[in-house]
C-alpha positions in Angstrom: 10.7 13.4 23.7 11.2 15.9 20.8 8.6 18.9 20.2 9.1 20.5 16.7 7.6 23.9 16.7 7.7 26.4 13.6 6.4 30.0 14.4 4.7 31.5 11.2 5.7 35.1 10.4 2.3 36.3 11.6 2.4 34.4 15.0 0.8 34.9 17.5 -2.2 35.9 15.3 -2.0 32.5 13.8 -1.2 29.7 15.9 2.1 27.7 15.7 2.7 24.5 14.0 3.8 21.9 16.8 4.5 18.2 16.3 5.7 15.8 18.7 7.7 12.6 18.3 9.4 10.2 20.3 11.2 6.6 19.9 9.5 5.4 23.1 6.0 5.9 21.6 4.4 3.5 19.0 3.6 5.1 15.7 -0.4 4.8 16.5 0.2 6.4 20.1 2.5 9.2 18.5 -0.3 9.7 15.9 -2.8 10.1 18.6 -0.8 12.3 20.9 -0.4 14.7 17.9 -3.9 14.4 16.7 -5.3 15.4 20.4 -2.6 18.2 20.6 -4.0 19.7 17.4 -7.4 19.4 18.9 -6.3 21.0 22.0 -4.6 24.0 20.2 -7.7 24.7 18.1 -10.4 24.3 20.8 -8.6 25.8 24.0 -6.1 28.4 22.6 -7.0 31.9 21.6 -5.3 33.2 18.5 -3.6 36.4 19.4 -2.2 35.3 22.7 1.4 34.1 23.1 0.7 30.3 23.6 4.1 28.3 23.2 4.3 27.8 27.1 1.0 26.6 27.2 1.4 24.3 24.7 4.6 22.9 26.2 2.5 22.3 29.7 -0.3 20.5 27.8 2.4 18.1 26.3 4.1 17.5 29.6 0.8 16.8 31.5 -0.6 14.7 28.7 2.2 12.7 26.9 2.3 9.8 29.9 -1.3 9.1 28.8 0.3 7.5 25.5 3.0 6.1 26.9 3.6 3.1 29.4 6.7 1.1 30.0 6.6 -2.5 28.7 4.5 -4.6 31.1 7.1 -7.4 31.1 9.8 -5.0 32.3 7.6 -3.6 35.0 6.6 -6.9 36.3 10.3 -8.3 36.4 11.0 -5.1 38.6 8.8 -6.1 41.2 9.9 -7.6 44.5 10.5 -11.1 45.3 7.6 -13.2 46.7 7.4 -12.9 50.4 6.7 -16.0 52.6 2.9 -16.9 52.4 2.2 -14.6 49.5 1.4 -17.2 47.0 -0.9 -19.3 49.1 -2.9 -16.2 50.2 -5.8 -15.3 48.3 -6.5 -11.4 47.7 -9.3 -9.6 46.2 -8.4 -5.8 45.9 -10.5 -2.8 44.9 -9.1 0.2 43.4 -10.8 3.4 43.0 -9.7 6.3 40.4 -10.9 9.4 39.8 -11.3 8.6 36.3 -10.1 6.3 33.7 -10.5 7.5 30.1 -7.1 6.6 28.4 -7.4 3.7 25.9 -3.7 2.9 26.7 -4.2 2.6 30.2 -7.4 0.5 29.7 -5.4 -1.8 27.2 -2.3 -2.1 29.7 -4.6 -3.1 32.4 -6.5 -5.9 30.6 -2.9 -7.1 29.6 -1.2 -6.9 33.1 -4.3 -8.9 34.6 -3.6 -11.5 32.1 0.2 -11.7 32.6 -0.4 -12.1 36.4 -3.2 -14.2 36.0 -5.8 -12.3 37.9 -9.5 -12.3 37.5 -11.9 -9.2 37.8 -12.8 -6.3 36.0 -11.9 -2.6 34.7 -14.8 -0.3 34.9 -13.8 2.9 33.0 -15.1 6.1 33.1 -15.9 8.8 36.0 -15.1 7.3 38.5 -12.9 4.3 37.5 -12.9 1.1 39.4 -10.7 -1.8 39.1 -11.4 -5.2 41.0 -8.4 -7.9 41.1 -8.6 -11.4 42.3 -5.6 -13.7 42.6 -2.7 -14.6 44.9 -1.7 -11.9 47.3 1.7 -11.5 45.5 0.3 -11.1 42.3 -2.4 -8.6 43.1 0.4 -6.6 44.9 2.4 -6.5 41.9 -0.6 -5.3 39.7 -1.3 -2.5 42.3 2.5 -1.4 42.6 2.8 -1.1 38.8 -0.5 0.7 38.3 0.7 3.4 41.0 3.6 4.2 38.8 1.2 5.4 36.0 0.2 8.9 35.6 -3.3 9.4 37.7 -5.3 12.4 39.0 -6.0 10.0 42.1 -5.7 6.3 42.7 -6.8 4.5 45.9 -7.0 1.1 47.4 -10.3 1.2 48.7 -10.5 -2.5 50.3 -8.2 -5.4 50.5 -9.7 -8.9 51.1 -7.3 -11.6 52.4 -7.6 -15.2 53.0 -4.5 -17.1 54.2 -3.2 -20.7 53.6 -5.6 -21.3 50.9 -5.3 -24.7 49.0 -6.8 -23.8 45.7 -6.8 -19.9 44.9 -9.6 -20.5 42.1 -12.0 -21.5 44.6 -12.2 -18.2 46.2 -12.8 -16.1 42.9 -16.1 -14.9 42.3 -15.5 -13.5 38.7 -14.8 -15.4 35.7 -11.7 -13.9 33.8 -10.7 -10.4 33.4 -12.8 -7.9 31.6 -13.6 -4.3 31.0 -17.1 -3.4 31.8 -19.5 -1.2 29.8 -22.5 0.3 31.0 -24.7 3.3 30.1 -23.4 6.6 30.8 -24.6 10.1 31.3 -23.5 13.6 32.1 -22.5 16.6 29.7 -19.6 14.5 28.0 -21.3 11.1 28.5 -18.5 10.0 30.7 -20.5 9.4 34.1 -21.3 5.8 35.1 -24.9 4.5 35.4 -24.1 2.9 39.0 -27.6 1.2 39.0 -26.2 -1.1 36.2 -22.9 -1.5 38.0 -24.6 -2.5 41.2 -26.7 -5.1 39.6 -23.5 -6.7 38.1 -21.8 -6.6 41.7 -25.0 -8.1 43.2 -25.1 -11.0 40.6 -21.8 -12.1 41.9 -22.3 -11.6 45.7 -19.9 -8.4 45.6 -22.5 -5.8 46.4 -21.4 -5.2 49.9 -18.7 -3.2 48.3 -21.0 -0.6 46.5 -21.3 1.7 49.8 -17.4 1.6 50.3 -16.8 2.5 46.9 -19.3 5.3 46.5 -20.4 6.1 49.9 -24.2 5.4 49.0 -26.6 2.7 50.0 
């Protein structure tokens, strides 16, 4: 990762010119990173203050949001299948402090497809992911996601049934999709939990609502 910084003669009265580039970022993701960096500089920093260290810290904390190693490589690095894992069904519930990054959301969808998982990703604050499939593939999915940069990620529940002849008969969700419900809050990023609960109820999964959010 290269950070190019040019200090004008009147710095710090005028903000520096800062640009980030990396061969590991796509052109689109690199442009988005620099766009958000400029937005941060012009909305969060105060002219007149020395700010180079603050800018570097922002880059260090946020760059991972725009880069995820190729999913195929991440999958190939996972452990071999243990006995019984391919004949065991698993439904796993993951809870994140938030899911905002479009890159993470895109990669979650791609990873679920690659691992032949059904379920959903619920972005926003909080974020929830449910996956259904073989025990081996759900473990792979979670192990990969845990490597990404999260404020917090936990497995709230893991439902396992062993010695299943047909895994598809145990699935309650068709395909894997990103859910979208009404939002509220100052930044319109808090979920309408009532709509989400109705979604779960329609699929006989509403028993998980209290386990996820601690409310009836």
